[in-house]
C-alpha beads as a LAMMPS data file, in Angstrom:
LAMMPS data file: protein, C-alpha beads

283 atoms
282 bonds

1 atom types
1 bond types

-500.0 500.0 xlo xhi
-500.0 500.0 ylo yhi
-500.0 500.0 zlo zhi

Masses

1 110.0

Atoms # bond

1 1 1 -6.707 -8.759 4.173
2 1 1 -5.583 -6.569 7.040
3 1 1 -7.718 -8.555 9.480
4 1 1 -6.166 -11.831 8.305
5 1 1 -2.644 -10.373 8.488
6 1 1 -3.219 -9.232 12.051
7 1 1 -4.625 -12.627 13.055
8 1 1 -1.772 -14.468 11.316
9 1 1 0.812 -12.227 13.019
10 1 1 0.202 -14.104 16.250
11 1 1 1.773 -17.231 14.694
12 1 1 3.979 -15.973 11.845
13 1 1 6.533 -13.246 11.179
14 1 1 5.966 -10.524 8.591
15 1 1 8.459 -12.255 6.285
16 1 1 6.520 -15.523 6.384
17 1 1 3.225 -13.777 5.660
18 1 1 4.779 -11.906 2.732
19 1 1 6.230 -15.170 1.365
20 1 1 2.908 -17.019 1.354
21 1 1 1.051 -13.955 0.121
22 1 1 3.503 -13.792 -2.796
23 1 1 3.294 -17.525 -3.508
24 1 1 -0.510 -17.428 -3.644
25 1 1 -0.460 -14.315 -5.813
26 1 1 2.063 -15.723 -8.281
27 1 1 0.021 -18.909 -8.745
28 1 1 -3.191 -16.935 -9.208
29 1 1 -1.619 -14.589 -11.763
30 1 1 -0.077 -17.472 -13.713
31 1 1 -3.521 -19.068 -13.949
32 1 1 -5.100 -15.741 -14.930
33 1 1 -2.511 -15.154 -17.644
34 1 1 -3.199 -18.568 -19.157
35 1 1 -6.955 -18.070 -18.944
36 1 1 -6.614 -14.810 -20.867
37 1 1 -4.293 -16.374 -23.385
38 1 1 -1.383 -14.215 -22.261
39 1 1 2.004 -14.838 -20.690
40 1 1 3.979 -13.599 -17.708
41 1 1 7.104 -13.233 -19.869
42 1 1 8.131 -9.583 -20.068
43 1 1 10.383 -7.355 -22.135
44 1 1 10.756 -4.924 -19.215
45 1 1 12.546 -6.948 -16.502
46 1 1 14.408 -3.991 -14.997
47 1 1 11.219 -1.959 -14.546
48 1 1 9.524 -4.901 -12.849
49 1 1 12.556 -5.407 -10.609
50 1 1 12.518 -1.864 -9.215
51 1 1 8.747 -1.828 -8.880
52 1 1 8.829 -5.169 -7.029
53 1 1 11.717 -4.090 -4.801
54 1 1 9.995 -0.942 -3.563
55 1 1 6.583 -2.592 -3.368
56 1 1 7.768 -5.598 -1.375
57 1 1 9.762 -3.486 1.086
58 1 1 6.660 -1.384 1.656
59 1 1 4.566 -4.530 2.105
60 1 1 6.923 -6.063 4.686
61 1 1 6.941 -2.843 6.719
62 1 1 3.163 -2.556 6.472
63 1 1 2.537 -6.135 7.620
64 1 1 5.005 -5.575 10.467
65 1 1 3.047 -2.492 11.549
66 1 1 -0.328 -4.241 11.268
67 1 1 0.864 -6.945 13.658
68 1 1 1.492 -4.504 16.517
69 1 1 -0.679 -1.427 15.914
70 1 1 -4.451 -0.958 15.993
71 1 1 -5.647 -2.069 12.558
72 1 1 -7.068 1.326 11.595
73 1 1 -3.851 3.095 12.614
74 1 1 -1.643 0.812 10.515
75 1 1 -3.966 1.083 7.520
76 1 1 -4.135 4.869 7.713
77 1 1 -0.368 5.332 7.915
78 1 1 0.032 3.297 4.725
79 1 1 -2.655 5.398 3.043
80 1 1 -0.419 8.423 3.574
81 1 1 1.154 7.428 0.238
82 1 1 -1.105 9.875 -1.638
83 1 1 0.201 12.713 0.518
84 1 1 3.788 11.596 -0.091
85 1 1 2.999 11.635 -3.815
86 1 1 1.973 15.267 -3.446
87 1 1 5.209 16.012 -1.618
88 1 1 7.206 14.341 -4.405
89 1 1 5.297 16.476 -6.900
90 1 1 6.210 19.655 -5.066
91 1 1 9.851 18.612 -4.841
92 1 1 9.941 17.720 -8.535
93 1 1 8.425 21.033 -9.543
94 1 1 10.940 22.955 -7.466
95 1 1 13.903 20.892 -8.687
96 1 1 12.975 21.123 -12.361
97 1 1 11.792 24.690 -12.213
98 1 1 9.184 23.842 -14.861
99 1 1 6.020 24.401 -12.881
100 1 1 4.676 26.716 -10.253
101 1 1 4.051 25.013 -6.934
102 1 1 0.351 25.069 -6.090
103 1 1 -0.204 26.450 -2.601
104 1 1 -3.225 24.207 -2.184
105 1 1 -1.026 21.165 -2.724
106 1 1 1.321 22.368 -0.003
107 1 1 -1.687 22.752 2.280
108 1 1 -2.744 19.143 1.676
109 1 1 0.727 17.939 2.639
110 1 1 0.648 19.954 5.859
111 1 1 -2.814 18.613 6.687
112 1 1 -1.564 15.087 6.122
113 1 1 1.396 15.570 8.432
114 1 1 -0.901 17.046 11.069
115 1 1 -2.937 13.846 10.838
116 1 1 0.206 11.753 11.295
117 1 1 1.158 13.755 14.374
118 1 1 -2.265 13.112 15.908
119 1 1 -2.069 9.388 15.158
120 1 1 1.467 8.868 16.404
121 1 1 0.875 10.837 19.595
122 1 1 -1.179 8.065 21.284
123 1 1 1.078 5.328 19.907
124 1 1 4.029 7.096 21.511
125 1 1 2.306 6.863 24.866
126 1 1 1.713 3.137 24.291
127 1 1 5.383 2.572 23.356
128 1 1 4.388 1.696 19.819
129 1 1 6.216 4.561 18.139
130 1 1 8.665 2.255 16.337
131 1 1 5.859 0.300 14.696
132 1 1 4.110 3.547 13.836
133 1 1 7.219 4.855 12.112
134 1 1 7.516 1.613 10.135
135 1 1 3.905 2.007 9.017
136 1 1 4.610 5.569 7.974
137 1 1 7.734 4.508 6.089
138 1 1 5.703 1.869 4.253
139 1 1 3.565 4.669 2.841
140 1 1 6.637 6.617 1.694
141 1 1 8.039 3.637 -0.181
142 1 1 4.608 2.692 -1.538
143 1 1 4.410 6.115 -3.191
144 1 1 7.537 5.324 -5.225
145 1 1 6.075 1.923 -6.147
146 1 1 2.938 3.669 -7.439
147 1 1 5.028 5.724 -9.825
148 1 1 6.599 2.562 -11.183
149 1 1 3.197 0.870 -11.559
150 1 1 2.009 3.851 -13.579
151 1 1 5.104 3.661 -15.803
152 1 1 4.568 -0.065 -16.402
153 1 1 0.926 0.537 -17.288
154 1 1 1.884 3.215 -19.789
155 1 1 4.439 0.798 -21.267
156 1 1 1.588 -1.599 -22.045
157 1 1 2.087 -4.212 -19.314
158 1 1 -1.206 -5.946 -18.349
159 1 1 -2.245 -5.935 -14.717
160 1 1 -1.738 -9.689 -14.247
161 1 1 1.910 -9.394 -15.321
162 1 1 2.557 -6.448 -13.008
163 1 1 0.972 -8.275 -10.080
164 1 1 2.819 -11.514 -10.942
165 1 1 6.280 -9.974 -10.691
166 1 1 5.325 -8.115 -7.534
167 1 1 4.175 -11.439 -6.063
168 1 1 7.369 -13.150 -7.227
169 1 1 9.352 -10.425 -5.471
170 1 1 7.395 -11.228 -2.314
171 1 1 8.404 -14.880 -2.588
172 1 1 12.091 -13.989 -2.850
173 1 1 12.027 -11.383 -0.076
174 1 1 9.942 -13.575 2.210
175 1 1 12.282 -16.538 1.702
176 1 1 15.316 -14.424 2.560
177 1 1 13.629 -13.117 5.694
178 1 1 12.656 -16.631 6.749
179 1 1 16.274 -17.746 6.412
180 1 1 17.224 -14.931 8.779
181 1 1 14.370 -15.242 11.290
182 1 1 13.324 -18.888 10.984
183 1 1 10.059 -20.607 10.092
184 1 1 7.062 -21.586 12.167
185 1 1 5.081 -24.795 11.906
186 1 1 1.595 -24.725 10.427
187 1 1 -1.794 -25.379 11.918
188 1 1 -5.036 -25.622 9.960
189 1 1 -5.996 -22.182 11.275
190 1 1 -2.648 -20.655 10.368
191 1 1 -2.614 -22.160 6.884
192 1 1 -6.148 -20.926 6.251
193 1 1 -5.189 -17.407 7.318
194 1 1 -2.112 -17.368 5.067
195 1 1 -4.193 -18.571 2.119
196 1 1 -6.823 -15.929 2.855
197 1 1 -4.184 -13.181 2.952
198 1 1 -2.874 -14.223 -0.463
199 1 1 -6.268 -14.619 -2.133
200 1 1 -7.764 -11.428 -0.696
201 1 1 -4.681 -9.270 -1.306
202 1 1 -4.153 -10.486 -4.870
203 1 1 -7.827 -10.186 -5.790
204 1 1 -8.005 -6.673 -4.378
205 1 1 -4.808 -5.678 -6.169
206 1 1 -6.100 -6.859 -9.549
207 1 1 -9.444 -5.127 -9.007
208 1 1 -7.774 -1.888 -7.978
209 1 1 -5.359 -2.008 -10.909
210 1 1 -8.305 -2.504 -13.244
211 1 1 -10.275 0.287 -11.591
212 1 1 -7.485 2.835 -11.976
213 1 1 -6.832 1.843 -15.585
214 1 1 -10.460 2.262 -16.681
215 1 1 -12.192 4.545 -14.148
216 1 1 -11.863 8.047 -12.765
217 1 1 -8.959 8.629 -10.425
218 1 1 -10.849 10.724 -7.867
219 1 1 -13.798 8.314 -7.677
220 1 1 -11.455 5.362 -7.214
221 1 1 -9.437 7.173 -4.563
222 1 1 -12.603 8.112 -2.683
223 1 1 -13.776 4.501 -2.622
224 1 1 -10.277 3.309 -1.705
225 1 1 -10.218 5.514 1.388
226 1 1 -13.262 3.663 2.688
227 1 1 -10.644 1.079 3.663
228 1 1 -9.872 3.254 6.675
229 1 1 -13.504 3.116 7.817
230 1 1 -13.669 -0.658 7.330
231 1 1 -10.400 -1.189 9.211
232 1 1 -11.670 0.949 12.087
233 1 1 -14.883 -1.113 12.267
234 1 1 -13.064 -4.461 12.074
235 1 1 -10.468 -3.332 14.603
236 1 1 -13.084 -2.416 17.193
237 1 1 -15.385 -5.407 16.640
238 1 1 -12.774 -8.163 16.204
239 1 1 -9.681 -6.994 18.088
240 1 1 -11.189 -4.627 20.638
241 1 1 -8.878 -1.838 19.449
242 1 1 -9.094 1.323 21.510
243 1 1 -8.761 4.188 19.067
244 1 1 -8.672 7.581 20.784
245 1 1 -10.545 10.672 19.544
246 1 1 -7.150 12.180 18.704
247 1 1 -6.292 9.222 16.472
248 1 1 -9.698 9.342 14.779
249 1 1 -9.142 13.035 14.042
250 1 1 -5.771 12.163 12.533
251 1 1 -7.337 9.505 10.297
252 1 1 -9.901 11.995 9.021
253 1 1 -7.206 14.583 8.296
254 1 1 -5.134 12.053 6.335
255 1 1 -8.188 10.948 4.338
256 1 1 -9.052 14.569 3.514
257 1 1 -5.448 15.337 2.593
258 1 1 -5.134 12.266 0.384
259 1 1 -8.363 12.933 -1.486
260 1 1 -7.526 16.615 -1.878
261 1 1 -4.090 15.806 -3.275
262 1 1 -5.644 13.349 -5.721
263 1 1 -8.203 15.929 -6.844
264 1 1 -5.592 18.621 -7.384
265 1 1 -3.395 16.285 -9.423
266 1 1 -6.336 15.077 -11.481
267 1 1 -7.369 18.638 -12.345
268 1 1 -3.892 19.768 -13.300
269 1 1 -2.797 19.607 -16.918
270 1 1 0.903 20.254 -16.314
271 1 1 3.226 17.483 -17.552
272 1 1 4.953 17.143 -14.206
273 1 1 1.600 16.541 -12.556
274 1 1 0.404 14.098 -15.194
275 1 1 3.519 12.014 -14.654
276 1 1 2.531 11.495 -11.020
277 1 1 -1.073 10.456 -11.592
278 1 1 -2.256 8.029 -8.905
279 1 1 -1.938 4.336 -9.627
280 1 1 -3.463 1.691 -7.335
281 1 1 -2.556 0.566 -3.864
282 1 1 0.073 -2.151 -3.857
283 1 1 -1.373 -4.289 -1.117

Bonds

1 1 1 2
2 1 2 3
3 1 3 4
4 1 4 5
5 1 5 6
6 1 6 7
7 1 7 8
8 1 8 9
9 1 9 10
10 1 10 11
11 1 11 12
12 1 12 13
13 1 13 14
14 1 14 15
15 1 15 16
16 1 16 17
17 1 17 18
18 1 18 19
19 1 19 20
20 1 20 21
21 1 21 22
22 1 22 23
23 1 23 24
24 1 24 25
25 1 25 26
26 1 26 27
27 1 27 28
28 1 28 29
29 1 29 30
30 1 30 31
31 1 31 32
32 1 32 33
33 1 33 34
34 1 34 35
35 1 35 36
36 1 36 37
37 1 37 38
38 1 38 39
39 1 39 40
40 1 40 41
41 1 41 42
42 1 42 43
43 1 43 44
44 1 44 45
45 1 45 46
46 1 46 47
47 1 47 48
48 1 48 49
49 1 49 50
50 1 50 51
51 1 51 52
52 1 52 53
53 1 53 54
54 1 54 55
55 1 55 56
56 1 56 57
57 1 57 58
58 1 58 59
59 1 59 60
60 1 60 61
61 1 61 62
62 1 62 63
63 1 63 64
64 1 64 65
65 1 65 66
66 1 66 67
67 1 67 68
68 1 68 69
69 1 69 70
70 1 70 71
71 1 71 72
72 1 72 73
73 1 73 74
74 1 74 75
75 1 75 76
76 1 76 77
77 1 77 78
78 1 78 79
79 1 79 80
80 1 80 81
81 1 81 82
82 1 82 83
83 1 83 84
84 1 84 85
85 1 85 86
86 1 86 87
87 1 87 88
88 1 88 89
89 1 89 90
90 1 90 91
91 1 91 92
92 1 92 93
93 1 93 94
94 1 94 95
95 1 95 96
96 1 96 97
97 1 97 98
98 1 98 99
99 1 99 100
100 1 100 101
101 1 101 102
102 1 102 103
103 1 103 104
104 1 104 105
105 1 105 106
106 1 106 107
107 1 107 108
108 1 108 109
109 1 109 110
110 1 110 111
111 1 111 112
112 1 112 113
113 1 113 114
114 1 114 115
115 1 115 116
116 1 116 117
117 1 117 118
118 1 118 119
119 1 119 120
120 1 120 121
121 1 121 122
122 1 122 123
123 1 123 124
124 1 124 125
125 1 125 126
126 1 126 127
127 1 127 128
128 1 128 129
129 1 129 130
130 1 130 131
131 1 131 132
132 1 132 133
133 1 133 134
134 1 134 135
135 1 135 136
136 1 136 137
137 1 137 138
138 1 138 139
139 1 139 140
140 1 140 141
141 1 141 142
142 1 142 143
143 1 143 144
144 1 144 145
145 1 145 146
146 1 146 147
147 1 147 148
148 1 148 149
149 1 149 150
150 1 150 151
151 1 151 152
152 1 152 153
153 1 153 154
154 1 154 155
155 1 155 156
156 1 156 157
157 1 157 158
158 1 158 159
159 1 159 160
160 1 160 161
161 1 161 162
162 1 162 163
163 1 163 164
164 1 164 165
165 1 165 166
166 1 166 167
167 1 167 168
168 1 168 169
169 1 169 170
170 1 170 171
171 1 171 172
172 1 172 173
173 1 173 174
174 1 174 175
175 1 175 176
176 1 176 177
177 1 177 178
178 1 178 179
179 1 179 180
180 1 180 181
181 1 181 182
182 1 182 183
183 1 183 184
184 1 184 185
185 1 185 186
186 1 186 187
187 1 187 188
188 1 188 189
189 1 189 190
190 1 190 191
191 1 191 192
192 1 192 193
193 1 193 194
194 1 194 195
195 1 195 196
196 1 196 197
197 1 197 198
198 1 198 199
199 1 199 200
200 1 200 201
201 1 201 202
202 1 202 203
203 1 203 204
204 1 204 205
205 1 205 206
206 1 206 207
207 1 207 208
208 1 208 209
209 1 209 210
210 1 210 211
211 1 211 212
212 1 212 213
213 1 213 214
214 1 214 215
215 1 215 216
216 1 216 217
217 1 217 218
218 1 218 219
219 1 219 220
220 1 220 221
221 1 221 222
222 1 222 223
223 1 223 224
224 1 224 225
225 1 225 226
226 1 226 227
227 1 227 228
228 1 228 229
229 1 229 230
230 1 230 231
231 1 231 232
232 1 232 233
233 1 233 234
234 1 234 235
235 1 235 236
236 1 236 237
237 1 237 238
238 1 238 239
239 1 239 240
240 1 240 241
241 1 241 242
242 1 242 243
243 1 243 244
244 1 244 245
245 1 245 246
246 1 246 247
247 1 247 248
248 1 248 249
249 1 249 250
250 1 250 251
251 1 251 252
252 1 252 253
253 1 253 254
254 1 254 255
255 1 255 256
256 1 256 257
257 1 257 258
258 1 258 259
259 1 259 260
260 1 260 261
261 1 261 262
262 1 262 263
263 1 263 264
264 1 264 265
265 1 265 266
266 1 266 267
267 1 267 268
268 1 268 269
269 1 269 270
270 1 270 271
271 1 271 272
272 1 272 273
273 1 273 274
274 1 274 275
275 1 275 276
276 1 276 277
277 1 277 278
278 1 278 279
279 1 279 280
280 1 280 281
281 1 281 282
282 1 282 283
């Protein structure tokens, strides 16, 4: 998906890509709901609204970053969401005073921020700091969306309904952005890329939602972080991205921090920790 977004960014704005990604996803989820004999009608519209709002904002920022940063850099900054989840956990524990803050969790957050510093250092030299900050912000907002996905899952909402309303939010947000920034004409190549973004992103989102609802959190997170390795490989082979040793070190630190934070949360039995269990990536 990231490869197709980066290729499509040469012809379309982030808002346009989000719009067509949402349109494709909504159609796919409507078909899936009918195939399963279900419906996209929900009794939790407000929960879906806030989940879609945070998820779509994160998605727009992420696609914007992918268009201008090396693919692996943009992907890794979004994957910082697990570290932000750990930071939210620490803040919640301190604010509520109901749990002792685990020093190991603090260490994972610091490791993650060290990774960010290493990644953003070369982008600063290439005058790409703004796009790097947008990619980092996408991870912050994605962490809040994950919490809302988890709450919807616990409320009994099936994955196709959660993905449908997220996709519908993308349609609305993308349309508003297109009104503000304008629309581009289509070519066969461009249309194919937009369709590929929607199909790949929606399929991956459903698979990831299913994986986290039935599998082990740490195993899923470990496999999910392979996305960084794939994005690095695609970036070098397809786009000729020049990723410095410093940036590679930062990626490794963020992956270690994210997996460590996931492991610590999975092993904890405290209520505050259980409430922040990792749901899937919202791409």
